[in-house]
The first five atom37 places (N, CA, C, CB, O) and aatype in JSON, in Angstrom:
{
  "aatype": [12, 13, 6, 1, 10, 19, 11, 13, 9, 1, 6, 19, 1, 2, 6, 12, 1, 1, 19, 15, 17, 14, 15, 1, 3, 6, 19, 1, 6, 15, 16, 16, 19, 19, 9, 19, 9, 19, 10, 9, 10, 0, 19, 13, 9, 7, 10, 19, 3, 1, 0, 10, 15, 13, 10, 9, 15, 10, 19, 13, 7],
  "atom_mask": [
    [1, 1, 1, 1, 1],
    [1, 1, 1, 1, 1],
    [1, 1, 1, 1, 1],
    [1, 1, 1, 1, 1],
    [1, 1, 1, 1, 1],
    [1, 1, 1, 1, 1],
    [1, 1, 1, 1, 1],
    [1, 1, 1, 1, 1],
    [1, 1, 1, 1, 1],
    [1, 1, 1, 1, 1],
    [1, 1, 1, 1, 1],
    [1, 1, 1, 1, 1],
    [1, 1, 1, 1, 1],
    [1, 1, 1, 1, 1],
    [1, 1, 1, 1, 1],
    [1, 1, 1, 1, 1],
    [1, 1, 1, 1, 1],
    [1, 1, 1, 1, 1],
    [1, 1, 1, 1, 1],
    [1, 1, 1, 1, 1],
    [1, 1, 1, 1, 1],
    [1, 1, 1, 1, 1],
    [1, 1, 1, 1, 1],
    [1, 1, 1, 1, 1],
    [1, 1, 1, 1, 1],
    [1, 1, 1, 1, 1],
    [1, 1, 1, 1, 1],
    [1, 1, 1, 1, 1],
    [1, 1, 1, 1, 1],
    [1, 1, 1, 1, 1],
    [1, 1, 1, 1, 1],
    [1, 1, 1, 1, 1],
    [1, 1, 1, 1, 1],
    [1, 1, 1, 1, 1],
    [1, 1, 1, 1, 1],
    [1, 1, 1, 1, 1],
    [1, 1, 1, 1, 1],
    [1, 1, 1, 1, 1],
    [1, 1, 1, 1, 1],
    [1, 1, 1, 1, 1],
    [1, 1, 1, 1, 1],
    [1, 1, 1, 1, 1],
    [1, 1, 1, 1, 1],
    [1, 1, 1, 1, 1],
    [1, 1, 1, 1, 1],
    [1, 1, 1, 0, 1],
    [1, 1, 1, 1, 1],
    [1, 1, 1, 1, 1],
    [1, 1, 1, 1, 1],
    [1, 1, 1, 1, 1],
    [1, 1, 1, 1, 1],
    [1, 1, 1, 1, 1],
    [1, 1, 1, 1, 1],
    [1, 1, 1, 1, 1],
    [1, 1, 1, 1, 1],
    [1, 1, 1, 1, 1],
    [1, 1, 1, 1, 1],
    [1, 1, 1, 1, 1],
    [1, 1, 1, 1, 1],
    [1, 1, 1, 1, 1],
    [1, 1, 1, 0, 1]
  ],
  "atom_positions": [
    [[-19.24, 29.43, 14.54], [-18.04, 28.63, 14.32], [-18.13, 27.3, 15.05], [-16.8, 29.4, 14.77], [-17.86, 26.25, 14.48]],
    [[-18.51, 27.35, 16.33], [-18.63, 26.13, 17.13], [-19.72, 25.23, 16.57], [-18.92, 26.48, 18.6], [-19.57, 24.01, 16.58]],
    [[-20.82, 25.8, 16.08], [-21.92, 25.01, 15.53], [-21.47, 24.24, 14.29], [-23.12, 25.92, 15.19], [-21.87, 23.1, 14.08]],
    [[-20.64, 24.88, 13.47], [-20.14, 24.22, 12.27], [-19.26, 23.03, 12.63], [-19.35, 25.21, 11.4], [-19.31, 21.99, 11.97]],
    [[-18.45, 23.17, 13.68], [-17.6, 22.08, 14.12], [-18.44, 20.92, 14.63], [-16.65, 22.56, 15.21], [-18.16, 19.77, 14.3]],
    [[-19.47, 21.21, 15.43], [-20.35, 20.18, 15.96], [-21.06, 19.47, 14.81], [-21.37, 20.78, 16.95], [-21.19, 18.25, 14.82]],
    [[-21.54, 20.23, 13.82], [-22.22, 19.65, 12.66], [-21.26, 18.74, 11.89], [-22.76, 20.76, 11.74], [-21.64, 17.64, 11.47]],
    [[-20.04, 19.2, 11.71], [-19.04, 18.39, 11.01], [-18.8, 17.07, 11.74], [-17.73, 19.16, 10.87], [-18.76, 16.01, 11.1]],
    [[-18.64, 17.12, 13.04], [-18.39, 15.91, 13.83], [-19.57, 14.96, 13.74], [-18.1, 16.27, 15.3], [-19.38, 13.75, 13.64]],
    [[-20.79, 15.48, 13.79], [-21.98, 14.63, 13.65], [-22.01, 13.94, 12.29], [-23.26, 15.45, 13.84], [-22.31, 12.75, 12.19]],
    [[-21.7, 14.7, 11.25], [-21.7, 14.13, 9.91], [-20.64, 13.05, 9.75], [-21.49, 15.22, 8.88], [-20.87, 12.03, 9.11]],
    [[-19.48, 13.28, 10.35], [-18.41, 12.28, 10.3], [-18.85, 11.01, 11.01], [-17.11, 12.83, 10.93], [-18.63, 9.91, 10.51]],
    [[-19.47, 11.15, 12.18], [-19.95, 9.97, 12.91], [-20.98, 9.21, 12.1], [-20.56, 10.39, 14.26], [-20.94, 7.98, 12.06]],
    [[-21.9, 9.92, 11.45], [-22.91, 9.26, 10.64], [-22.28, 8.51, 9.47], [-23.93, 10.27, 10.12], [-22.69, 7.39, 9.15]],
    [[-21.31, 9.12, 8.83], [-20.64, 8.45, 7.71], [-19.86, 7.23, 8.19], [-19.7, 9.42, 6.99], [-19.84, 6.2, 7.51]],
    [[-19.23, 7.33, 9.34], [-18.45, 6.19, 9.87], [-19.36, 5.01, 10.19], [-17.67, 6.62, 11.13], [-18.92, 3.86, 10.11]],
    [[-20.6, 5.27, 10.55], [-21.54, 4.17, 10.81], [-21.9, 3.44, 9.53], [-22.81, 4.71, 11.47], [-22.22, 2.25, 9.56]],
    [[-21.86, 4.14, 8.39], [-22.23, 3.54, 7.11], [-21.09, 2.79, 6.43], [-22.73, 4.61, 6.18], [-21.32, 2.07, 5.46]],
    [[-19.89, 2.95, 6.93], [-18.73, 2.32, 6.29], [-18.83, 0.81, 6.42], [-17.41, 2.84, 6.93], [-19.19, 0.28, 7.47]],
    [[-18.51, 0.14, 5.33], [-18.46, -1.31, 5.35], [-17.03, -1.74, 5.7], [-18.92, -1.92, 3.97], [-16.16, -1.77, 4.83]],
    [[-16.8, -2.07, 6.95], [-15.47, -2.41, 7.41], [-15.12, -3.83, 7.02], [-15.36, -2.23, 8.93], [-15.98, -4.71, 7.11]],
    [[-13.89, -4.09, 6.58], [-13.5, -5.46, 6.23], [-13.35, -6.33, 7.47], [-12.18, -5.46, 5.43], [-13.07, -5.85, 8.57]],
    [[-13.56, -7.61, 7.25], [-13.4, -8.54, 8.37], [-11.91, -8.77, 8.63], [-14.12, -9.9, 8.08], [-11.06, -8.37, 7.82]],
    [[-11.6, -9.4, 9.73], [-10.21, -9.69, 10.08], [-9.57, -10.58, 9.01], [-10.13, -10.36, 11.46], [-8.41, -10.37, 8.65]],
    [[-10.32, -11.57, 8.52], [-9.78, -12.45, 7.49], [-9.5, -11.71, 6.19], [-10.75, -13.6, 7.23], [-8.49, -11.97, 5.53]],
    [[-10.38, -10.79, 5.81], [-10.15, -10.0, 4.59], [-8.91, -9.14, 4.71], [-11.36, -9.13, 4.29], [-8.14, -9.01, 3.76]],
    [[-8.71, -8.55, 5.88], [-7.52, -7.72, 6.1], [-6.27, -8.58, 6.04], [-7.61, -6.98, 7.45], [-5.27, -8.18, 5.45]],
    [[-6.32, -9.75, 6.65], [-5.17, -10.66, 6.65], [-4.83, -11.09, 5.22], [-5.46, -11.91, 7.52], [-3.66, -11.08, 4.84]],
    [[-5.84, -11.46, 4.43], [-5.6, -11.88, 3.05], [-5.03, -10.74, 2.22], [-6.89, -12.39, 2.42], [-4.1, -10.94, 1.44]],
    [[-5.59, -9.55, 2.36], [-5.09, -8.4, 1.61], [-3.65, -8.08, 1.98], [-5.99, -7.17, 1.85], [-2.83, -7.76, 1.12]],
    [[-3.34, -8.15, 3.26], [-1.99, -7.88, 3.72], [-1.02, -8.9, 3.16], [-1.93, -7.88, 5.25], [0.09, -8.55, 2.75]],
    [[-1.42, -10.16, 3.14], [-0.57, -11.22, 2.59], [-0.3, -10.98, 1.11], [-1.23, -12.6, 2.78], [0.83, -11.13, 0.64]],
    [[-1.34, -10.61, 0.37], [-1.16, -10.33, -1.06], [-0.19, -9.17, -1.26], [-2.52, -10.0, -1.73], [0.69, -9.25, -2.12]],
    [[-0.33, -8.12, -0.5], [0.55, -6.96, -0.63], [2.0, -7.35, -0.32], [0.1, -5.82, 0.31], [2.9, -6.96, -1.06]],
    [[2.22, -8.09, 0.74], [3.58, -8.49, 1.11], [4.2, -9.36, 0.03], [3.58, -9.23, 2.46], [5.36, -9.16, -0.33]],
    [[3.44, -10.32, -0.51], [3.96, -11.2, -1.56], [4.32, -10.4, -2.81], [2.94, -12.29, -1.9], [5.39, -10.61, -3.39]],
    [[3.45, -9.48, -3.22], [3.73, -8.68, -4.41], [4.96, -7.8, -4.2], [2.51, -7.81, -4.76], [5.78, -7.66, -5.1]],
    [[5.08, -7.21, -3.02], [6.26, -6.37, -2.72], [7.54, -7.2, -2.78], [6.11, -5.7, -1.33], [8.54, -6.75, -3.32]],
    [[7.5, -8.41, -2.24], [8.7, -9.27, -2.28], [9.04, -9.66, -3.72], [8.48, -10.53, -1.43], [10.21, -9.65, -4.1]],
    [[8.03, -10.0, -4.52], [8.28, -10.35, -5.92], [8.89, -9.16, -6.67], [6.97, -10.81, -6.6], [9.86, -9.32, -7.41]],
    [[8.32, -7.98, -6.48], [8.86, -6.8, -7.14], [10.27, -6.47, -6.66], [7.94, -5.6, -6.9], [11.1, -6.03, -7.45]],
    [[10.55, -6.68, -5.39], [11.89, -6.41, -4.87], [12.91, -7.34, -5.51], [11.91, -6.57, -3.33], [14.01, -6.92, -5.88]],
    [[12.56, -8.6, -5.64], [13.46, -9.56, -6.29], [13.66, -9.18, -7.75], [12.9, -11.01, -6.17], [14.79, -9.2, -8.25]],
    [[12.58, -8.85, -8.45], [12.67, -8.47, -9.85], [13.56, -7.24, -10.04], [11.28, -8.19, -10.42], [14.43, -7.24, -10.9]],
    [[13.34, -6.21, -9.24], [14.15, -4.99, -9.36], [15.61, -5.29, -9.02], [13.6, -3.88, -8.43], [16.52, -4.75, -9.65]],
    [[15.84, -6.14, -8.02], [17.21, -6.51, -7.67], [17.9, -7.24, -8.82], [0.0, 0.0, 0.0], [19.07, -6.98, -9.1]],
    [[17.18, -8.15, -9.49], [17.77, -8.88, -10.62], [18.05, -7.94, -11.79], [16.84, -10.01, -11.07], [19.11, -8.03, -12.42]],
    [[17.12, -7.05, -12.09], [17.34, -6.08, -13.16], [18.53, -5.18, -12.82], [16.06, -5.23, -13.4], [19.34, -4.87, -13.7]],
    [[18.65, -4.77, -11.6], [19.77, -3.92, -11.18], [21.09, -4.65, -11.37], [19.6, -3.49, -9.71], [22.05, -4.07, -11.89]],
    [[21.15, -5.91, -10.96], [22.39, -6.68, -11.13], [22.73, -6.86, -12.61], [22.27, -8.06, -10.44], [23.88, -6.74, -13.01]],
    [[21.71, -7.15, -13.41], [21.94, -7.35, -14.84], [22.45, -6.06, -15.49], [20.65, -7.82, -15.54], [23.41, -6.09, -16.26]],
    [[21.82, -4.95, -15.18], [22.26, -3.68, -15.75], [23.66, -3.3, -15.26], [21.26, -2.57, -15.41], [24.46, -2.76, -16.02]],
    [[23.94, -3.56, -14.01], [25.28, -3.28, -13.47], [26.33, -4.12, -14.2], [25.34, -3.56, -11.95], [27.41, -3.62, -14.53]],
    [[26.01, -5.37, -14.45], [26.92, -6.26, -15.16], [27.15, -5.75, -16.59], [26.37, -7.71, -15.19], [28.28, -5.71, -17.07]],
    [[26.08, -5.37, -17.27], [26.2, -4.87, -18.64], [27.0, -3.57, -18.69], [24.82, -4.66, -19.25], [27.81, -3.38, -19.59]],
    [[26.76, -2.69, -17.74], [27.52, -1.43, -17.71], [28.99, -1.69, -17.44], [26.95, -0.48, -16.65], [29.86, -1.03, -18.01]],
    [[29.29, -2.65, -16.57], [30.71, -2.95, -16.29], [31.37, -3.58, -17.51], [30.83, -3.9, -15.08], [32.57, -3.39, -17.71]],
    [[30.63, -4.32, -18.34], [31.19, -4.87, -19.57], [31.49, -3.75, -20.57], [30.24, -5.91, -20.19], [32.52, -3.76, -21.24]],
    [[30.57, -2.8, -20.67], [30.74, -1.73, -21.65], [31.84, -0.75, -21.23], [29.41, -0.98, -21.86], [32.69, -0.39, -22.04]],
    [[31.82, -0.33, -19.98], [32.76, 0.69, -19.54], [33.96, 0.12, -18.78], [32.06, 1.68, -18.67], [34.89, 0.85, -18.44]],
    [[33.93, -1.14, -18.54], [34.86, -1.85, -17.9], [36.02, -1.86, -17.2], [0.0, 0.0, 0.0], [36.49, -2.93, -16.8]]
  ]
}
């Protein structure tokens, strides 16, 4: 049991050495893109919500 755990940890360490980690600039750019897209979607969903609320209030009024 202990040998399997040690083997697993060694394999994880070896795989982590092979990972291509992004640079600080790449992480910053990706984060900026995600934040901008989330803000755009939030505004869009908010506008659709207001429009649908307005239409429902006209119909059921």
